[in-house]
C-alpha positions in Angstrom: 183.1 -19.4 -23.9 184.1 -23.2 -23.0 187.0 -25.1 -25.8 187.2 -28.5 -25.7 190.7 -29.7 -26.9 192.3 -33.5 -27.3 195.5 -33.8 -26.1 198.5 -36.0 -24.6 200.1 -35.8 -21.3 202.9 -38.5 -20.5 201.9 -40.9 -23.3 197.7 -40.7 -22.2 194.9 -39.1 -23.8 194.0 -35.8 -22.0 191.6 -33.0 -22.0 192.3 -29.4 -22.2 189.6 -27.5 -21.4 189.7 -23.5 -21.2 186.7 -21.3 -20.4 186.3 -17.4 -20.7 184.1 -14.9 -19.1 183.8 -11.4 -18.7 181.3 -8.7 -17.6 179.5 -6.9 -20.4 179.6 -3.0 -20.5 176.8 -2.3 -18.3 177.9 -4.2 -15.5 181.5 -2.9 -16.2 180.2 0.2 -14.8 180.0 -0.7 -11.4 182.0 -4.0 -11.3 184.2 -5.3 -13.7 185.6 -9.0 -14.4 187.6 -10.8 -16.8 188.9 -14.2 -16.5 190.5 -17.3 -18.1 190.5 -21.0 -16.5 192.2 -23.8 -18.0 191.9 -27.4 -16.5 193.8 -30.2 -17.8 193.0 -33.7 -17.1 193.6 -37.5 -18.3 190.8 -38.7 -20.3 191.0 -42.0 -18.9 189.2 -41.4 -15.5 188.7 -37.8 -15.6 192.2 -37.4 -13.6 193.3 -33.5 -12.9 196.8 -32.6 -14.0 196.9 -29.0 -13.7 194.3 -25.9 -13.5 194.9 -22.6 -13.5 192.4 -19.3 -12.8 194.0 -15.9 -14.2 191.3 -13.2 -13.6 191.1 -9.4 -13.0 188.2 -8.0 -10.8 187.7 -4.5 -10.4 191.0 -3.5 -11.9 192.9 -5.9 -9.2 194.7 -9.1 -11.2 194.7 -12.8 -9.3 196.4 -15.5 -10.4 195.7 -18.9 -9.2 198.1 -22.4 -10.3 197.4 -25.7 -9.1 199.8 -28.9 -9.7 198.1 -32.8 -9.1 200.8 -34.8 -8.3 199.7 -38.4 -9.0 203.1 -39.7 -7.8 202.5 -38.9 -4.3 198.8 -37.6 -4.1 199.3 -34.3 -3.3 197.6 -31.2 -4.9 200.3 -27.8 -4.5 199.0 -24.3 -5.7 200.6 -21.1 -5.6 197.6 -18.1 -5.0 198.5 -14.1 -5.9 196.5 -11.5 -5.4 198.5 -8.1 -6.9 201.8 -8.5 -5.6 200.8 -10.9 -2.7 201.7 -14.6 -2.9 200.7 -17.7 -1.3 201.4 -21.5 -1.3 198.9 -23.9 0.1 199.2 -27.7 -0.4 196.2 -30.4 0.0 195.7 -34.5 0.0 194.8 -34.8 -3.4 193.6 -38.6 -3.3 190.1 -37.8 -3.5 190.3 -34.2 -4.8 189.5 -32.4 -8.4 189.8 -29.3 -9.3 186.1 -27.5 -10.6 186.3 -27.8 -14.0 187.3 -31.5 -13.8 184.3 -32.0 -10.9 181.5 -30.4 -13.6 183.1 -33.0 -16.2 182.6 -36.1 -14.1 179.1 -35.0 -13.0 178.6 -34.4 -16.5 179.3 -38.0 -17.6 178.5 -39.7 -14.0 174.8 -41.1 -15.7 172.9 -39.4 -12.8 169.4 -38.9 -13.2 166.0 -37.5 -11.2 166.5 -38.3 -7.7 170.4 -38.8 -7.8 173.0 -37.1 -5.7 177.1 -36.9 -6.6 179.2 -35.5 -4.3 182.5 -34.0 -5.2 185.6 -32.4 -3.0 187.3 -29.5 -4.9 190.4 -27.6 -4.2 190.3 -24.4 -6.0 194.0 -23.6 -5.0 192.9 -21.4 -2.3 190.1 -23.0 -0.6 188.8 -26.9 -0.5 185.3 -27.3 -0.9 182.7 -29.9 -0.9 180.3 -29.9 -3.4 176.8 -31.8 -3.8 174.7 -31.7 -6.8 171.1 -33.3 -6.5 168.8 -33.7 -9.7 165.6 -32.9 -8.7 163.4 -32.9 -11.8 162.9 -33.2 -15.3 162.2 -30.2 -17.1 162.3 -28.0 -20.3 163.9 -25.0 -20.9 164.3 -22.6 -23.4 167.5 -20.6 -24.6 169.0 -19.4 -27.2 171.2 -22.3 -28.6 167.3 -23.9 -28.8 164.4 -25.7 -26.8 165.8 -28.4 -24.7 165.0 -31.2 -22.4 166.6 -30.7 -19.8 167.3 -31.8 -15.5 167.1 -29.7 -13.0 170.0 -29.6 -10.5 170.3 -27.9 -6.9 174.2 -27.4 -5.9 175.1 -27.8 -2.4 178.2 -26.2 -1.2 180.6 -26.6 1.8 183.9 -24.6 2.5 185.9 -26.8 4.7 188.5 -25.5 7.3 188.9 -27.5 10.4 185.0 -28.9 9.8 182.4 -28.4 6.7 180.5 -24.9 6.7 177.9 -23.7 4.2 179.2 -21.1 1.9 177.0 -18.1 2.8 178.3 -16.9 -0.8 175.8 -19.1 -2.7 173.0 -17.7 -1.5 170.6 -20.3 -3.8 171.6 -21.6 -7.5 169.9 -23.9 -9.8 171.5 -25.8 -13.0 169.8 -26.9 -15.8 171.5 -29.6 -18.2 170.6 -31.2 -21.4 168.7 -34.8 -20.9 171.4 -36.6 -23.2 174.4 -38.2 -22.3 176.5 -35.6 -22.7 174.9 -33.1 -20.4 175.6 -30.2 -21.8 175.0 -27.1 -19.7 172.2 -24.8 -20.8 171.6 -22.2 -18.1 172.7 -21.6 -14.9 170.6 -19.2 -12.5 172.5 -17.7 -8.6 170.9 -15.6 -6.6 173.3 -12.6 -5.4 173.3 -9.9 -3.0 171.1 -7.6 -6.0 169.1 -10.2 -7.6 170.1 -13.3 -9.7 172.5 -13.9 -12.3 171.3 -16.1 -15.4 173.9 -17.8 -17.7 172.1 -19.2 -21.2 174.1 -21.7 -23.3 174.2 -19.2 -26.8 175.7 -21.9 -29.2 177.6 -24.8 -29.9 180.2 -24.9 -32.2 181.1 -28.9 -33.2 
């Protein structure tokens, strides 16, 4: 589920975006996941303010918390796995959190043949993500039949240099071919096959 709520930060209009995900009862037999991610961004320019990601994977709790400081262009994070704690800090002049990157991509106006690249800080690591809109398409999901755009993401993990993230074996994203670019389907290859997420419904 994804919930978008307008708000205000320091007298400026903002957006609070909260996403929740969980594995179903069958998958829980092998590996369980419960997670909530929340991003606060300024509406003007979609500038990140704060990002939190709380989840439990296979019984182990994790917490990531990132503050974006516009005054000194730094992003500072705390990452906790169980009782272990780490802190990170990066230059945030051209960096966004994962949710803000999605919103920037949706509203970028990109069309077939276009590419958009984003520097993303998750609070634990930095990544370069390139999204290429490869072709128009049509998809059927539980929410209905849509004219769509097919998007292929490429991900590099940034260490001393940019290295392809080997955990992403192959993924495709479909978004609605309309001004809102509503996310319709995500399909990603994993070590045992593939995982597909489909849009079920949209509540106004």
